[in-house]
C-alpha positions as CSV (number, residue, x, y, z in Angstrom):
1,M,-48.6,-25.1,16.5
2,A,-45.4,-25.9,18.4
3,K,-42.4,-23.6,17.7
4,Y,-38.8,-24.6,18.2
5,F,-35.4,-22.9,17.6
6,I,-32.0,-24.6,17.4
7,V,-29.1,-22.4,18.5
8,G,-25.4,-23.1,18.4
9,E,-22.7,-20.7,19.6
10,T,-19.6,-20.0,17.5
11,G,-16.6,-21.9,18.9
12,S,-18.7,-24.5,20.7
13,D,-20.0,-27.9,19.3
14,D,-23.1,-27.7,21.6
15,L,-26.5,-27.2,20.1
16,W,-29.5,-26.1,22.1
17,L,-33.2,-26.8,21.4
18,I,-35.5,-24.1,22.5
19,D,-39.2,-25.0,22.9
20,V,-41.1,-21.7,22.8
21,D,-44.5,-23.2,23.9
22,K,-43.0,-25.0,26.9
23,R,-40.5,-22.2,27.5
24,T,-37.6,-24.7,27.9
25,V,-34.1,-25.0,26.7
26,E,-32.3,-28.3,26.5
27,P,-29.2,-29.7,24.8
28,L,-29.9,-31.1,21.4
29,T,-27.9,-34.3,21.2
30,Q,-27.7,-37.2,18.8
31,A,-29.1,-39.5,21.5
32,A,-32.1,-37.2,21.9
33,L,-32.8,-37.3,18.2
34,N,-32.4,-41.0,18.0
35,N,-35.1,-41.4,20.7
36,S,-37.4,-38.9,19.0
37,Q,-39.7,-39.6,16.1
38,A,-40.2,-35.9,15.5
39,A,-37.0,-35.2,13.6
40,N,-34.5,-36.7,11.2
41,P,-31.9,-38.5,13.4
42,D,-29.1,-37.3,11.2
43,S,-30.0,-33.6,11.9
44,V,-27.2,-33.0,14.4
45,Q,-24.6,-34.4,12.0
46,I,-25.9,-32.3,9.2
47,L,-26.0,-29.2,11.3
48,N,-22.5,-29.8,12.7
49,K,-21.1,-30.3,9.1
50,A,-22.7,-27.1,8.0
51,R,-21.4,-25.2,11.0
52,K,-17.9,-26.4,10.4
53,N,-18.1,-25.0,6.8
54,G,-19.2,-21.6,8.1
55,I,-22.9,-21.8,7.2
56,A,-25.4,-20.0,9.4
57,T,-29.1,-20.5,8.7
58,I,-31.7,-18.1,10.0
59,K,-35.3,-19.1,9.1
60,G,-38.2,-17.2,10.6
61,V,-35.9,-15.2,12.9
62,D,-35.8,-11.4,12.6
63,T,-33.8,-10.7,15.8
64,A,-31.0,-12.6,17.5
65,I,-28.8,-11.1,20.1
66,A,-25.7,-12.8,21.6
67,T,-24.1,-11.2,24.7
68,N,-22.4,-12.1,27.9
69,S,-24.7,-10.2,30.2
70,R,-28.2,-8.7,30.3
71,S,-26.7,-5.3,31.1
72,D,-24.8,-5.3,27.8
73,I,-28.1,-5.8,26.0
74,E,-29.8,-2.9,27.8
75,A,-26.8,-0.6,27.1
76,Q,-26.7,-1.4,23.4
77,M,-30.4,-1.6,22.5
78,F,-30.8,2.2,22.0
79,S,-30.8,3.1,18.4
80,G,-32.4,5.7,16.2
81,D,-34.8,5.1,13.4
82,P,-32.7,4.0,10.3
83,E,-35.1,5.9,8.0
84,P,-36.0,9.2,9.7
85,E,-39.0,11.1,8.1
């Protein structure tokens, strides 16, 4: 089964479509949805309206990290067990 994620960064109107199976990332635009029969063509408008109202939706995602560099991730990924025995 194909798996996709849609990601949008705070402060930017851009949306990105991540195709896990193809390992690709591409802009998610209204034109792309209009040409696709796989999604509701109004999806971008609905997402943008929700984002402007401060709504964040995370479905099926248990980890998401936003950073400016890979070294920041490495430096901050060390943590202890939240429930030590």
